[in-house]
C-alpha positions as CSV (number, residue, x, y, z in Angstrom):
1,M,0.0,0.0,0.0
2,A,1.2,3.6,-0.6
3,T,2.4,5.6,2.3
4,N,1.5,8.9,0.7
5,T,4.1,10.8,2.7
6,A,5.7,14.1,1.5
7,G,8.9,12.3,0.6
8,D,7.0,9.8,-1.5
9,R,5.2,12.5,-3.4
10,K,8.5,14.3,-4.0
11,I,9.7,11.1,-5.7
12,V,6.7,11.2,-8.0
13,E,7.4,14.8,-8.8
14,R,11.0,14.1,-9.5
15,L,10.2,11.2,-11.8
16,A,7.7,13.4,-13.7
17,M,10.3,16.1,-14.1
18,W,13.0,13.7,-15.5
19,G,10.4,12.4,-17.9
20,I,10.7,15.7,-19.9
21,P,14.4,15.5,-21.0
22,L,14.2,11.7,-21.4
23,S,11.2,11.9,-23.7
24,L,13.0,14.6,-25.8
25,G,16.0,12.3,-26.1
26,V,14.0,9.4,-27.2
27,L,12.1,11.5,-29.7
28,A,15.5,12.7,-31.2
29,L,16.6,9.1,-31.5
30,K,13.4,7.9,-33.2
31,L,13.3,10.9,-35.6
32,S,16.9,10.1,-36.5
33,A,15.9,6.5,-37.2
34,W,13.2,7.8,-39.6
35,W,15.5,10.3,-41.2
36,V,18.1,7.7,-42.2
37,T,15.5,5.2,-43.5
38,G,12.5,7.1,-44.7
39,S,10.3,4.3,-43.3
40,V,6.7,5.2,-42.7
41,A,6.6,2.7,-39.8
42,L,9.5,4.4,-38.1
43,L,7.9,7.8,-38.7
44,S,4.7,6.5,-37.0
45,D,6.8,5.4,-34.1
46,G,8.4,8.9,-33.9
47,L,5.0,10.6,-34.0
48,E,3.9,8.6,-30.9
49,S,7.1,9.8,-29.2
50,L,6.1,13.3,-30.0
51,V,3.0,12.8,-28.0
52,N,5.1,11.3,-25.2
53,V,6.9,14.7,-25.0
54,A,3.7,16.6,-24.7
55,A,2.4,14.1,-22.1
56,A,5.6,14.4,-20.0
57,F,5.1,18.2,-19.8
58,I,1.5,17.8,-18.9
59,A,2.1,15.1,-16.3
60,Y,4.8,17.2,-14.5
61,F,2.8,20.3,-14.1
62,V,-0.4,18.5,-13.1
63,I,1.4,16.3,-10.5
64,R,2.9,19.5,-9.0
65,Y,-0.6,21.1,-8.8
66,A,-2.2,17.9,-7.4
67,Q,0.2,18.0,-4.5
68,R,-0.9,21.4,-3.3
69,P,-2.5,21.2,0.1
70,A,-6.3,21.7,0.6
71,D,-7.4,25.4,0.6
72,H,-10.6,27.3,1.0
73,D,-11.8,26.6,-2.5
74,H,-10.6,22.9,-2.6
75,Q,-11.2,21.7,0.9
76,F,-10.6,18.0,0.0
77,G,-7.3,18.8,-1.8
78,H,-6.3,18.9,-5.5
79,H,-5.8,15.2,-6.0
80,K,-8.2,14.8,-8.9
81,A,-6.1,17.0,-11.1
82,E,-4.1,13.9,-11.9
83,Y,-7.1,12.3,-13.5
84,L,-7.5,15.2,-15.8
85,S,-3.9,14.7,-16.9
86,A,-4.5,11.0,-17.6
87,V,-7.6,11.7,-19.6
88,L,-5.7,14.3,-21.7
89,E,-2.9,11.9,-22.2
90,G,-5.3,9.3,-23.4
91,V,-6.7,11.8,-25.9
92,L,-3.2,12.6,-27.2
93,I,-2.6,8.8,-27.6
94,V,-5.7,8.6,-29.9
95,V,-4.5,11.7,-31.8
96,A,-1.1,10.0,-32.4
97,A,-2.8,6.9,-33.7
98,L,-4.9,8.9,-36.2
99,L,-1.8,10.7,-37.4
100,I,-0.1,7.3,-37.9
101,I,-3.0,5.9,-39.9
102,K,-2.9,9.0,-42.1
103,E,0.8,8.5,-42.9
104,A,0.4,4.8,-43.4
105,W,-2.5,5.2,-45.8
106,E,-0.4,7.5,-47.9
107,G,2.4,5.0,-47.8
108,L,0.2,2.2,-49.1
109,A,-0.2,4.1,-52.4
110,A,3.6,4.1,-53.0
111,P,5.3,1.6,-50.7
112,H,9.1,1.4,-50.8
113,L,11.8,-0.4,-48.8
114,P,13.6,1.8,-46.2
115,D,17.1,3.1,-46.8
116,A,19.9,2.0,-44.5
117,P,17.4,-0.2,-42.6
118,W,19.9,-1.8,-40.2
119,L,21.2,1.5,-39.0
120,G,17.7,2.9,-38.5
121,L,16.6,-0.2,-36.6
122,G,19.6,-0.1,-34.4
123,I,18.9,3.5,-33.4
124,N,15.3,2.7,-32.8
125,A,16.2,-0.3,-30.7
126,V,18.3,1.9,-28.3
127,A,15.4,4.3,-27.9
128,S,13.1,1.3,-27.2
129,V,15.3,-0.1,-24.4
130,V,15.5,3.3,-22.7
131,N,11.7,3.6,-23.0
132,A,11.1,0.1,-21.6
133,V,13.2,0.7,-18.5
134,W,11.7,4.1,-17.9
135,A,8.1,2.9,-18.4
136,S,8.5,0.1,-15.9
137,L,9.8,2.5,-13.3
138,L,6.9,4.9,-13.9
139,I,4.2,2.2,-13.7
140,R,5.7,0.6,-10.6
141,T,6.1,4.0,-8.8
142,G,2.7,5.3,-10.0
143,K,0.8,2.3,-8.7
144,A,2.7,2.3,-5.4
145,Q,2.1,6.0,-4.8
146,R,-1.5,6.1,-6.3
147,S,-0.5,8.6,-9.0
148,P,-2.9,8.2,-12.0
149,A,-0.9,10.7,-14.0
150,L,2.4,8.9,-13.5
151,T,0.8,5.5,-14.1
152,A,-0.8,6.7,-17.3
153,D,2.4,8.2,-18.5
154,G,4.2,4.9,-17.9
155,Q,1.5,2.9,-19.6
156,H,1.6,5.2,-22.6
157,I,5.4,4.8,-22.9
158,M,5.0,1.0,-22.5
159,S,2.6,1.0,-25.4
160,D,5.3,2.8,-27.3
161,V,7.7,0.0,-26.5
162,V,5.2,-2.6,-27.9
163,T,4.9,-0.4,-31.0
164,S,8.6,-0.3,-31.5
165,A,9.0,-4.0,-31.1
166,G,6.3,-4.6,-33.7
167,V,8.0,-2.1,-36.1
168,F,11.3,-3.8,-35.6
169,V,10.0,-7.3,-36.5
170,G,7.9,-6.0,-39.4
171,L,10.8,-4.0,-41.0
172,V,13.2,-6.9,-40.6
173,L,10.6,-9.1,-42.5
174,A,10.1,-6.3,-45.1
175,V,13.9,-6.1,-45.8
176,L,14.4,-9.8,-45.8
177,T,11.5,-10.6,-48.1
178,G,11.5,-7.5,-50.2
179,Y,7.8,-6.8,-49.6
180,A,7.8,-3.0,-49.2
181,I,4.1,-2.9,-48.4
182,L,4.7,-4.5,-45.0
183,D,6.1,-1.1,-43.9
184,P,2.8,0.9,-44.1
185,L,0.6,-2.2,-43.2
186,L,2.7,-2.5,-40.0
187,A,2.2,1.1,-39.2
188,I,-1.6,0.7,-39.4
189,L,-1.5,-2.3,-37.0
190,V,0.6,-0.2,-34.7
191,A,-2.0,2.6,-34.8
192,F,-4.8,0.2,-33.7
193,N,-2.7,-1.0,-30.8
194,I,-2.2,2.6,-29.7
195,L,-5.9,3.3,-30.0
196,W,-6.6,0.4,-27.6
197,Q,-4.0,1.8,-25.1
198,G,-5.6,5.2,-25.3
199,Y,-9.0,3.8,-24.6
200,K,-7.8,2.0,-21.5
201,V,-6.1,5.1,-20.1
202,I,-9.2,7.3,-20.6
203,S,-11.7,4.7,-19.2
204,H,-9.6,4.2,-16.0
205,S,-9.2,8.0,-15.5
206,L,-12.9,8.7,-16.0
207,G,-13.6,6.2,-13.2
208,G,-11.6,8.3,-10.8
209,L,-13.3,11.5,-11.9
210,M,-16.6,9.8,-11.2
211,D,-15.7,9.0,-7.6
212,K,-15.1,5.3,-8.1
213,A,-15.1,3.3,-4.9
214,L,-12.0,1.7,-3.5
215,E,-10.8,-1.5,-5.2
216,P,-12.6,-4.7,-3.9
217,E,-9.5,-5.9,-2.1
218,E,-9.1,-2.5,-0.4
219,E,-12.7,-2.4,0.7
220,Q,-12.5,-5.9,2.1
221,A,-9.4,-4.8,4.1
222,V,-11.4,-1.9,5.5
223,R,-14.3,-4.2,6.4
224,D,-11.9,-6.6,8.1
225,A,-10.3,-3.7,10.1
226,I,-13.8,-2.6,11.2
227,S,-14.9,-6.1,12.2
228,T,-11.8,-6.6,14.3
229,H,-11.4,-3.3,16.0
230,S,-15.0,-2.1,16.7
231,T,-15.4,-3.9,20.0
232,G,-18.0,-2.1,22.1
233,A,-20.0,-1.0,19.1
234,L,-23.2,-2.8,18.1
235,G,-22.8,-2.5,14.3
236,V,-21.6,-0.5,11.4
237,H,-23.6,0.3,8.3
238,D,-23.7,2.6,5.3
239,L,-20.0,2.1,4.5
240,R,-19.0,4.3,1.5
241,S,-15.6,5.1,-0.1
242,R,-14.1,6.9,-3.0
243,R,-10.6,7.4,-4.5
244,A,-9.2,10.8,-5.6
245,G,-5.7,10.1,-7.0
246,S,-3.4,9.2,-4.0
247,A,-6.1,10.1,-1.5
248,A,-8.9,7.9,-0.2
249,F,-12.1,9.0,1.6
250,I,-14.1,6.6,3.7
251,D,-17.2,7.2,5.8
252,F,-19.7,5.0,7.7
253,H,-22.3,5.0,10.5
254,M,-21.4,3.3,13.8
255,V,-24.2,2.1,16.1
256,V,-23.5,2.1,19.9
257,P,-25.5,1.4,23.0
258,A,-27.8,4.3,23.9
259,R,-26.3,4.6,27.3
260,M,-22.6,4.8,26.0
261,T,-20.9,8.0,26.8
262,V,-19.4,10.3,24.2
263,V,-15.9,9.6,25.6
264,E,-16.4,5.8,25.1
265,A,-17.8,6.2,21.6
266,H,-14.9,8.5,20.7
267,S,-12.4,6.0,21.9
268,I,-13.9,3.4,19.5
269,C,-13.7,5.8,16.6
270,D,-10.0,6.5,17.3
271,R,-9.3,2.8,17.4
272,L,-11.1,2.3,14.1
273,E,-9.4,5.2,12.4
274,D,-5.9,3.9,13.4
275,A,-6.8,0.4,12.2
276,I,-8.2,1.6,8.8
277,K,-5.2,3.9,8.2
278,E,-3.0,0.9,8.7
279,V,-4.5,-0.8,5.7
280,I,-5.3,2.4,3.7
281,P,-2.5,4.8,4.5
282,G,-3.4,8.5,4.3
283,A,-7.2,7.7,4.3
284,T,-9.6,10.5,5.4
285,L,-12.4,9.1,7.6
286,A,-15.8,10.4,8.7
287,I,-17.6,8.2,11.3
288,H,-21.2,9.1,12.3
289,V,-22.0,7.7,15.7
290,E,-25.7,6.9,16.4
291,P,-27.6,5.3,19.3
292,E,-29.1,1.8,18.9
293,S,-32.6,3.2,18.8
294,E,-31.9,4.8,15.3
295,R,-33.2,2.8,12.3
296,A,-30.2,1.5,10.4
297,H,-29.9,2.0,6.7
298,G,-27.4,1.3,4.0
299,Q,-25.1,-1.6,3.8
300,R,-24.2,-3.4,7.1
301,V,-20.8,-4.5,8.3
302,D,-20.7,-7.2,10.9
303,V,-18.5,-6.6,13.9
304,E,-16.9,-8.9,16.5
305,G,-18.1,-9.3,20.1
């Protein structure tokens, strides 16, 4: 589970910052590969990297904004800004795919074998290795720190790695067989793969913007914590949760004996908060205490004792 400390968020910000010069370097390599070969497939790969550059800038500035503390106008924080970045990145992925299809369609009319193919493929392979290492780091850190923007950036770059691998295999076949039409056909296949990646990024981010609940395993961990640490309470119901980037918000109603004092009820709440924050670090909780005479509503959570 993510710890969501200031130090961890600084790691996310630093990774987003380093993504800018790295994406520019990879773009330069891929455009060089296209320049020496004239391959439409390598051009399509370069166009996707151009989107990577724009996405890196967007991710960095949005992640910085999302880390701002809560203020008068945004009392629950600015976490959701990262979802906006991820949605925009998904849109950019789709735009890149459409540009690739356009270039490939023109290439179908007059296909030709690439010039200096082995040099171009070698340059492209270096760029792909750099992308693969970087994407793995972004995805791993983004998931650990609950950063939708960083995760989306990593997934986009990983789709670029898959694209480059397909381009490499296809161009090798085109050179070895002499079938020049494999070059634009491969570019079209690459574009459809990119479209699928863009759809996944957008759909996941929209779920966050729509206040999607915690993941099933997280909600079960919350239920287990409530069940184990609510001794003294009679029951818990109306459990609700939502994710907002790295933040989690959880609220529920806790039923206590009518004669229980405020101090005793507060003690149970403190115990529950500590237990839940152990399994969902950084969670913000709201617990409504009500006497047993109140009619329960919502979804019930069984408690021990």
